[in-house]
C-alpha positions as CSV (number, residue, x, y, z in Angstrom):
1,X,30.4,-3.5,-52.6
2,X,27.9,-1.6,-52.7
3,X,24.6,-1.5,-54.5
4,X,22.2,1.0,-55.9
5,X,18.9,-1.0,-55.3
6,X,17.9,-4.3,-52.9
7,X,15.1,-6.7,-54.1
8,X,13.6,-9.2,-51.5
9,X,12.2,-12.0,-51.9
10,X,12.6,-14.1,-49.3
11,X,9.7,-16.3,-49.5
12,X,8.8,-16.5,-52.9
13,X,9.0,-19.5,-54.8
14,X,10.2,-19.5,-59.3
15,X,9.9,-18.0,-60.6
16,X,8.4,-15.0,-59.1
17,X,12.3,-14.2,-57.5
18,X,13.2,-13.1,-61.5
19,X,10.1,-12.1,-62.5
20,X,10.9,-9.6,-59.3
21,X,13.9,-9.0,-60.6
22,X,13.6,-8.2,-64.2
23,X,11.0,-5.8,-63.5
24,X,13.0,-4.0,-61.1
25,X,16.3,-3.9,-63.0
26,X,13.9,-2.6,-66.2
27,X,14.3,0.9,-64.2
28,X,17.8,1.1,-62.7
29,X,19.3,2.5,-65.0
30,X,22.5,1.0,-67.8
31,X,25.1,-0.4,-64.5
32,X,23.1,-0.4,-61.6
33,X,23.9,-3.1,-59.2
34,X,20.5,-5.5,-58.3
35,X,21.1,-6.8,-54.6
36,X,18.9,-9.8,-54.4
37,X,17.4,-11.7,-50.9
38,X,15.9,-15.0,-52.3
39,X,14.8,-17.9,-50.1
40,X,14.0,-20.7,-52.8
41,X,16.9,-23.2,-53.9
42,X,15.5,-23.0,-57.4
43,X,17.3,-19.6,-57.9
44,X,20.8,-21.4,-57.7
45,X,20.5,-22.0,-61.5
46,X,17.8,-19.2,-62.7
47,X,19.5,-16.1,-61.4
48,X,23.1,-16.4,-63.2
49,X,21.0,-18.6,-66.6
50,X,18.7,-15.0,-66.6
51,X,21.4,-13.1,-66.5
52,X,23.2,-14.9,-69.3
53,X,19.9,-14.3,-71.1
54,X,19.3,-10.9,-70.4
55,X,22.3,-10.0,-71.0
56,X,23.1,-8.2,-67.2
57,X,26.6,-8.9,-64.7
58,X,25.9,-11.4,-62.5
59,X,28.9,-10.1,-60.1
60,X,28.4,-11.9,-57.0
61,X,26.5,-14.5,-55.3
62,X,27.1,-15.6,-51.8
63,X,24.8,-17.8,-48.9
64,X,24.0,-16.4,-45.6
65,X,22.5,-18.5,-43.6
66,X,19.3,-19.9,-45.6
67,X,19.8,-16.4,-47.9
68,X,20.8,-16.7,-51.0
69,X,22.8,-12.8,-52.4
70,X,23.5,-12.8,-56.1
71,X,24.5,-9.1,-57.1
72,X,23.8,-8.3,-60.8
73,X,24.8,-5.8,-62.7
74,X,22.3,-3.9,-64.9
75,X,23.9,-4.4,-68.4
76,X,24.4,-1.6,-70.7
77,X,22.2,0.2,-73.6
78,X,25.4,-0.8,-76.0
79,X,25.6,-4.6,-75.4
């Protein structure tokens, strides 16, 4: 899948990956996709929870070696 922006949060611990994702998503237009890279084990729980709370769509997640990769679609403003 294609993404519009990427955020490298490798090596950062909770809550920094989610806080940085929130900041990056705020600068993107509605419907844009952010690819988030993280190594914090808590990201498995934190990122889906953040997406659910903020109304963003978690459209994919996978593990590539030690890195967790999340694809997040920014919510439409009308939601």
